[in-house]
N, C-alpha and C positions, 0 to 999 in steps of 0.2 A: 558877430564880429567883436573881438576883445577891444577894450579901450587901450589907447596908447599909454605907455608908462607915465606915471605922475611926474610932471616937470619940476621936481624939487630943485631949488637952487643951492641946497646944502652940499658943501664940499668938505674936504679934510685938509689937514696941513700938508699932505703929500700930493694933492690933486695937481698943483701947478708944477710939480717936479717930474711928472710923467713924460718920458721922452716920446716925441711924435714920430721918431724914426726907428727906435729900438727899445720899446718898453720891456721891462723884465729881462735885462741882459744877463742875469746871473745863471750859472750852471744849474739846471733844474732838478738833477737827480743825485743828491749828495750821498746816497747809500751805494752808488756804483759809478765812480767818477773816471772818465777818460779825458785825455787832453784834446783829441781831435773831434771837434764838434762845430756846428754852425747854427746860430739862432735864426729862425725864420719869422719871429714876431715882427710887427710893424704894420704898415699900410697895405691892405689887401683890397681888391674889388669885391663888392657884394651885390646880391640881388635877391629879392623875395618874390617868388613866383608861385602859381598854383602847384599843390603837391603832386598832381598828376604829371607834371612836366619832368621828363627823365633826361632831357638833353640840357647841356650847359647853356645858359642864356647867351644870346648874341650881343645884348646890350645890358650894361650893368647900371644899378641904381646909384652907385657912388662908392666912396671909400669907407672902410671900417678899420679901426685900430685893433689889431689882434695883439694880446689875447683877451680883450674885454668883450663881454657878450653884447649882442646887438641892442638889448633893452637898456644898457647902462649909458650914463652920461659920458664916461671916458671912451666909449667906442666911437663917439662922434656921430652916432646915428639915433639912438634912443627910439626904437621902434619895436612894437610887439609882433611876435610871430605866432600865428594861430595854428590849430590842428589842421586847417585847410591849406597851409602854406608849406613850402620848402625854402630853405635858406641856402644859397649858393655862395661860395668863396672862390677867389682865384688870385694867384700872384705868380710872378716870374722870379726866378732866382738862378744864380750861377753857383753850383756846389763847390765850395772851396776845398772840400775834403776829397773830391774825386780825382783819381789818377788815371791817366790814359791807359796804363797797362792793366787796370782793373784787377789787381791782386787782392783787393779788400772788398767787403760788402758795405753797401750804403744803406743805413737804417733811418727811416723816417719815423719820428716819435710825435704822437699827440698826447699830451699829458691829461687832457680832459676835453671831451666834446659832448654836449648835451643835445640830442640823445643818440640818434642813429646817424652814422657817418659813412659815406662812400667816397673813395679817394681815387683820383686819376693823376698820373704823371705823363705829360706829353700825349694826352688823349688815351692812354692805356690804363684801364682800371687795375689798381694794385692792391685793393683790399677794401673791406668794410668792417664796421664794428657797431655794436649796440651796447649802451651803458653810459650814463652821464657822469660817472665819478672816477672811473679807473683809466689809467694810461694804456695806450696800445701802440704797437710797433709794427711797421711794414717794411719788408726788404724791397727796396725799389731799384736795386742795382741794374737790373736788366732794362728798366724803363728810362734810365738816365742817359744823358748824352753830355759830352764835353761842351761847355758853353752854356747858353741860356736854356732853361727848362721852364715848363708851365705846370704848376700845381693847382688842381681844382678839387674842391670839396663840396659835396651836397649833404645837407643836414635836414633831418626830419625830427621834430620835437613836439608831440601833441600836448605835453604838460598835463599832469594829473590824469592821464589816461591809464594805460596798462603798464607803465614803467615807474620805478622808484623816482621820486622827484622832490622829496623833502618838503619844505614849506613854500614851494612855488605855487602860485595860483594865477590864472589868467585874469581874474577879477580880485585883486589883492585887498585885504582888509582884516582887521582883528589881528590874529596871530599868524596870518598868512601874508606872504610878501610877493613883490614883483617877480614875474617869471624870468628864467635865465635860459637862453637858447644858443646853441652853436658852440664855437670854440671859446673856452674860458680859462684855459691854461696854455702854457708855452708849447709852441710847435718848433721842432728842431731836428737837425740832421746830424748823423754820427757815422764815422768811418771805423769799421772793425775788421779784424782778420777773419778769414773764412771760418776758422775754429776759434770761437770766442765765448767768453763767459756771459751769462744772461741774468743771473740773480745770485745774491749772497745774503744769507741771514744766519744768525747765531742764537742758540738757546743755551741757557745756563743749567748745569746739572743741579739736582736738588741740594747737594752739599756745598754748592757755590765755590767749587774748586776748579771747575773746568768749563769750557765752552764747547758745544757741539755745533759744528758748521755744516750748513747745507748749501752747497755750491752747485748751481746748474749751468749748463752750457749748451751751445748750439749742437754739440755732439756729445753723446754719452761717453763716460769713462775717459774723458780728456784729462791727462795729468796736469796738476798745478802745484805751485809752491805758495804757502801762506806765511806771511810774517806778521806776528802780533807785536804791536809796539806801544810803549809808554812814551808818548810824545814822539821823538825821533829815535829813541832807544829801542832796539829789537829785544823783546822779552823772550820770545820763543819762535822757532821756525818749524813748520810741519809740511808734509806733502800729502796730497789726496787725489781723488779722481771725481770728476763731476758726476752727480747723481748718487754719490755714496756719502753717508754721514762721516764726518771727521771729528773725533774728540781730541781736544787739545787741553792738557793740564796747564794751569796758569800758576806760575810761581808767585808767592806772596800776593794773592789776588786782591785787587782793589774793587770794592763794590760800588755800584751806582745807586744813588738815592737822591731825593730832592735837595737835601742839604749838602751833598757831595756828588754831583753828577759826573763821575769820572767815566771817560770814554777811551777805550783802546783804539788806536789806529790800526788799519789793516792794509797790507799790500799783497795782492794776489797776481802771480805771473803764471800764465797757462802755456802749455805746449802749443806752438803755432804763433807765439809772439804777443798774445794779448796781455795787457797789464792794466789793472784797475786798482783804485783806492777806495776803501770803505771804512767802516768803524763797527765796534761792538761794545757791549756792556755786560757786566756780571750783575744780574739781579733776578730774584725770584718773587713770585706773588702767589699766595695761597690763602686758604682759610685755616684758622686755628683758634684755640682758646686762650684767653688772657687769664691772669691769676684769679680773677673773680668768676671765671667759668663762662664768660660771654664769648660768643663767636665773633672774631675780629678778622679784618683783612690784614694779612701778614706781608710785609715787604722785607725781603731778605731774612725771613724767619722771625721778625719782630712785629708786634702790633703797631700799626700806624693809622691814626684817625685821618682820613682823607677829606679835605674840604676845599671847595673851589666853586667857580661860577659855571652856570650854563652859558655856553658860547655858541651863538648862531653862526658867526663867521660872515656877516653881511656888512656891506659898505655903502654909504650913500652915493658914492661916485662910480664904483665898479661893481656893485651888487655882490656876486659870488667872488669876484677877483679883487684883492687889495690893490690899491694904486701902485705900490712899490714894495720891494722886499723890506725896506726900512719900515713901512707901515705894518707889514706882517710881523716884524720883530717887535714893534711897539706894543701890540696887544699882549704878546707873551711876556715881555719885560714888565708891562703894567701888572699882570697877574702875579708875577713874582714880587714885584714892589709892594703890592697890596697884601702880601702875606699868604697867598694860596699855595698849596702844594699839589693841587690837582685841578683839571678842567674837564668838564663833560662837553665833548664836541657834539653838538645837537643836530641830528639828522642831516649831516653834511660831511663830506670828506674833503680835506684840505690838500693843497699842493705838498709835495714831498718836503720842500724846504720848511714848511711850518712844523712838521714833526721833527725834523733835524734841529731846528731852533729850540724846540721843547726838550729834546734829548740833551742839548748842551746847557740849557737853563736849569734843568732839574724840575720839570713839570710833568706829573703823571697825567695820563689821558684816559678817560672813559670814552670809547668811540661808539657812537650810535650808527646803526644802519639807516640810511635815508629811507624814509617810509614811502610806501605806495598807497594808493587809495582804492582804486578799483581792482583789487587783487582777487577777483572772483572767477577768473577763467584759468584754464591750465596754462595758457600762454603767459598770462600775467604772473602766475605763481612761479613758472619756470624762469621768467625774467628776474623775479625777486631772488630766487635761489642763486641764479648765475651771478647777479650783481653783489649779493652778500659774499659769496666766495671770492669774487674779484676784489672787493674791499678788503677782506681779510688778507689775501695774498699780497696786496699792495702795502698794507700797514704792518705786516708781521716783522719786517726787518727792523722796525723802530722799537727799541726796548721800553720807551716811555709808555706805550699802550699796555694797560694792565687789565682792561675789562671791555668786553663787547656787549652792546645792547642791541637785541634783535628787533624788538618792537617798542615804540613809545606810545603810552596811553591807549593801547589797543588800535592805533591807527592802521587800518587795513588788516589787522590780525584776525578779526572775526570772519571776514571774507576769505582770508587765506586758509582758515580752518584751525581750530584750537588743537586738535590732535596732531595735525601736520606741523603746527608751530612747535609742539612739544618735541616731535622727532627732529625738527630742524635744529632746535637748541641742543639736543643730545648729540646730533652730528657735529655741531660746532665745538662742543666741549671735547669730543674725541679728536677732531681735526686739529685743534690748537689747545692742548692740555696745559700750556704754559701760562694761560691767562684765565680770568674768571669770565663767566657768561651770565648775563641777565636776560631771560627770555622776554620780559616785558617790564619796562620802567613805568611805574605808576598805577597800572591797572591789573592786567592778567598775568600772573605768574603761573606757568605750567609746571607739571610734575618734575621733580628732581632738580629744581633750580638751586643755584648757589647763592642767589641774592634775593632778598625780600625787600622790594622797593615801593615806597609810598610817596605820592605827591600831595602836598598839603599847603594851601595858600591862605593867608601868608604863613600859617603854621607857627612853629614847627610841629612835627608829629612823628609817631613811630608805630609800626605794626607790632602786635604781640610777637614776642620772640619765638622763633621756630628752630628746633634743633638742626644743626648742620647748615643753617643759612645765616648770612650776615645781614642784619637789619640796616637799611640805608634810607636816607631821605633824599630821593632822586630829584625833587624840586621843592623849593619853598621860597618865601619872600615875595618877589614880584611887586614890590611897592612902587607905585608910580609917582613921579615928580617931574613936572615940566621945567625946562630951562629955557626961558625966552631967548630967541635968536639962534637956537641950536636944534630946532625940531624939523623933521622931514616935511611936515605940513605946518604952515604958520598958525592955523587955527588951533593946533595942539598947544601952542604957547600959553593959552588961557587956562589950561587944566591946573587945578590945585591939588595938593596932597590930600589924601583921604584918611589921615590918621593924625592923632594929637602929637604935638611937638615936632622936632626936626627929624628929617629922614635918618640922620646919623644916630640920634637918640633912640629911635624906634628900632633901627638895625641892631644897636647894642643890646636892647632888650630881647630881641629874637635870639641873639647869640648867647645871652644868659641862659635861655631855655635850652638851646642846642647843647650847651655844656652839661647841663643836668641830664638831658636825654642821653648824652654820651655815657654818663655814669650809670644809665639804666640799660645799656647794651647797644646804643646807636653806634654804627661802625663808620659812617661817612655821611656827608651832607653836601648838597648842591644848591647854591643860591641863584635864583633867577633875577638878574642875569648880568653878564659883563657889560654890555652896552645897550642903549636904546636901539631899537630896530624899527624903522619906518614909523608907524603910529604907536608902537609900544614904547612907553616912557619909563620902563622899570629897570634901567641899567645903572650900574655904578658910574659908568661914563656915558656922556652924551653920544649920539650916533656919529657925530663928526670927530669924536675922540678929543675934543678940546677942553672939556670940563669934567672934573671928578666931583660928583654931586654929594659925596659923603665927607665933607670937611677935610679933604686932603689925604694924601697917601699915608702919612705917618699914623694918623688916627685910625685909619681903616686897617692898616697892618697890625696895630696893637690889638684891635678887636679880633682879627682872624687868628693870630698866632697863639692866643690863649687856649684855643681848642686843641693844641698839640702839647700843652703843658699839663702837669699833674693837676687834677681837679678835686672837688669835694667828694666825700663819701655820700652816696644816695641809696636809701632803702625805701622800696615801695611798701607802705603800710596798708593801703587799700587802693584798688583800681576798679573803676566802673566804666565800661566803654563798649561800644558796639563791636569792636574787634577782639576784645578780651577782657575778662573781669576776674577778680579774686573772690567774688561772691556770686553764688548761684541764685537763680530766681529773681534777678534784677533786670528790668527791661530798660535798655538804653536806646532802643529804636522805637519810634512811634508806631501805633498809638500807645501813649503811656498810661499806666494805671492812674485812676483818680486819687488814690490814697498815696501818701508819702511812702518812699522806700528807704529803709534803714539798713546800714551795714555796721558791723562792729569791728574794731581793730585795736591792737594793743601797742602802747608806746611805753618804752622803758625809761623815758625821761633823760637819757644820756646824750642825745643828739643836741646840737646847738639850736636847731629850729626845725619846725615842721611846717611845710607849705602845702596849701590846697591849690591844685591846678584844675581848671575846667575849660572846656569849649562846648559850644552848642550851635548847631547849624540847621538850615532848612526850616526855620520857623520855631525851633525849640527854644523854650525859655525856662530858666532854672531858678529855684529858690532853695538855698542851702542853709542847714544849721549844723553846728558841731556841739554835741552835748546840750542841745536845746537852745544854744545861742546863735542868733542869725549871723550870716556872713554876707552883708549887703554888697561888699566889693565884687562879688561874683554873681549877683542876682541878674536876671534878665538873659538876653541872648548874647553870646560872646562872639559869634562869628568863628571862622576857621583858623583861630589861633588861641593859644593858651593864655588865660589870665590867671594870675597867681596872687596869693596873699599869705602872710605868715599867720598861722593859727595856733602857735605855741601857747599863747595866753589862754586859749579856750580848752586846753587839754588837761587831763589828769594822768598821772603815772598809773599804768594799768589799762583797763578796758575803756574805750571811748566809742561814741556813737556819731556816725555821719548820716544825716537825713537829707534826701533829695526829693523835691517835688518838681516834676517836669510837666510842662504843658506844650502843646503844639497844634498848629492848624493842619500840618501835612503829616500823612502817615509815614513818610520817609524821613522825618525829622530824627535827629540823633544827638547824643551828647557823650562826653567823657568827663570823668572826675577822678583825680588822683590825689592821694595824701602821701607826701614824701617826707621822710626824715633825712635831714641834711646836716652834715658835719664838715665845715670848711677845714678844720685842723686834723684831717685824717692822716696826714703825713705820707700820702701815696706818692 
C-alpha cells in the first residue's frame, strides 16, 4: 500500500485564484481554434475502487476538481492511487453545442489522462485510450441526447509499471516525485461539421522562403482555402486538399527567433463549412560549422549558443497541472526575464498552451520523451514507441520545439535495448527531419547521433569533440540552497549551501567556465534547474515561485546573456582526460601510475593569459607542477567541477612541461587537466 501524498502546506501565488466552478477556462488548443466549444472542467464525482471492478460505482467517495490530479492539493482530494486501484469519474452536463437536427458532429476531447482511460456517455462506451501525455478525441454524437447527459470515465494507472511515467514514483524521494493519476488537463466538447479539419502544421523550406503545410481532415482530399496573415493583413492566399502537402511562398519573409518571435496568423476554411484559426512560423534548425570549424546548432542558418534551464514542470499545489494559465505564463516569462533563450522540458509533456506561450515569447524548447522504467517486455516497448510518436505528433505544430530527446541518463534504455534504441532514434530523425534528435541525454549516445550530450554536476564539462555532432552540456549546476519558509518539507529549511560564497557568486563562476567551453566547441548548456521541486532545492526559483534565489532577475539576466555575446579566443595547449587527451600514454583513469606523468606543450607568449583547469572525482587526488613549480591551488580532489588558476607566470615562450601525480583509492577514479591559452581582445 503506497503512502498518501505528503501533506505539504506550500502553495503558490495563484492557488487562491483557482475557480471552484470552472478552473482552466481558457481555450485549450491554440494551434487549431474554433468558436463553438464547451469546457467540462469543474467539480466531478470520483471513487477509488479495486481495479477488478469494471462497473461504475453506485456510491461515490466525494467531489474532485478537474483537471487537477487526485494526488494534488488543488483536486480537493489528495489521495494516492495504487496499481491495485481503479479511479472512476462522473459528471452530468448539458451540451451547449448540440443542435436537435444533428447536422454536426460532437467531439469530446481529453487533453491528458494518466494513464489508461475508458469513457462512457449515457452508459454507452464511446472509446478508450492509453497514454498519459497525449490528447485524445472521441466522437460522441450518437451517444448524446438533448438535455442532460452523463459522462463516466474509468482510469487505471499503475505508475512506474510498463508505461512511460517520467519522474512519478509511488514512494517519492530524491529526484522522484509524487505520482499523478487520472485527468490532469482540460476536458472539453466541440461541435464540428461532418467534414472538418483535424490537424494543421507547417514546415519551413531550407531556403526559409516558403512554408509547407500539412493539413489533415476527417475525410481525405477535402478542399480548403488558407490565408497567411501578418497580423490582420493577408499576405498570401492558397488552396489545397487535406492529406496533400501545400507549399506556400512567403513574400518578404519574417523569420522566427528568440529575439524576434514573429508568428504568422492562419485562417483555414474547408469545404463543408469548417473554419479554424491557427499560426505558423518561419524557422529552420540544423547542424553546421562556425568560422572556427566547430559543429554548432544553427537557427535560421546562423550559429546560436542555446542556454536555458532544466524545467520539470511541477507545482506544489497542482503537481503536473499549474494552478492557472497565469501561473503557466509566469514560468515562461521568468525564463525570458532571466536571460534564457532555451528550456529543456524534462521527461514531461505540457499542455498545448505552454508551447503556444513559448512560441509567442521566443523560447526554444528541447523536448524530452517521458521515461519508462520497466521497459523489458514487448508490451512495454510497444507502449514506449506508441507514446513517443504521440508526443511528437502532438508537439510538431509548435515551431519552438527544436530538439527531441529519446532517453535521459539511460533510464529504461538498457531494458529497451541499445540496438533497438539506435533504430528508434534513426526512425525519429527520418520521421521529423526538421528537428534535431538526441538518442540519450547524459549517458548512452547510440550510432549516428546528431548530439553528444554530457551531464556534469556541478560541472561544467564537455565531451571530446566528434565530427558531425554538436557537443552539448545537457545538465550541470544543481547547486542546492534552502529558502526557509518556501520548502516542500519544513525540515528542508535547515539545509545549508555546500559551496563557498553566495549562490550567485558560484553561479557566475560556473558561467565563466561555460563561456570558455563555448570557445572550445560547446554548442549549448542546460542548468539544473528552473525551480525547486519537492525535496530538490537546486532551482533558480523556489518551488512556490515566490523567491528568486540568485540576487534578482537583472543580475541573473546579465550572467546568462553574456553567453550569446562574442567571447575570448581560447586555444587548448594540452588536455589530459578520461574522455580525450592530446598526449598518448597518459593514464587519467585509476589505478594511476606511481610515477609522475609529464606532457609537453608549446606556448607562443602572445596570448593574454594561460589557465590550468582540472577536476578529479571518485577519490582521485592531484598534485600538479608546471616547469617544476607547484600549483597548490589545484592540489587535492576537486570534485565534479573545474577549478582554474592563471599559470602565465610559470611559463616560458616555447616548450613547457606539465607534470601530474595522481593517487586514488578507487579503480574508477578519474581526472582531467587542461592548459588553455586565452585572449580576451580577440575581436570576435
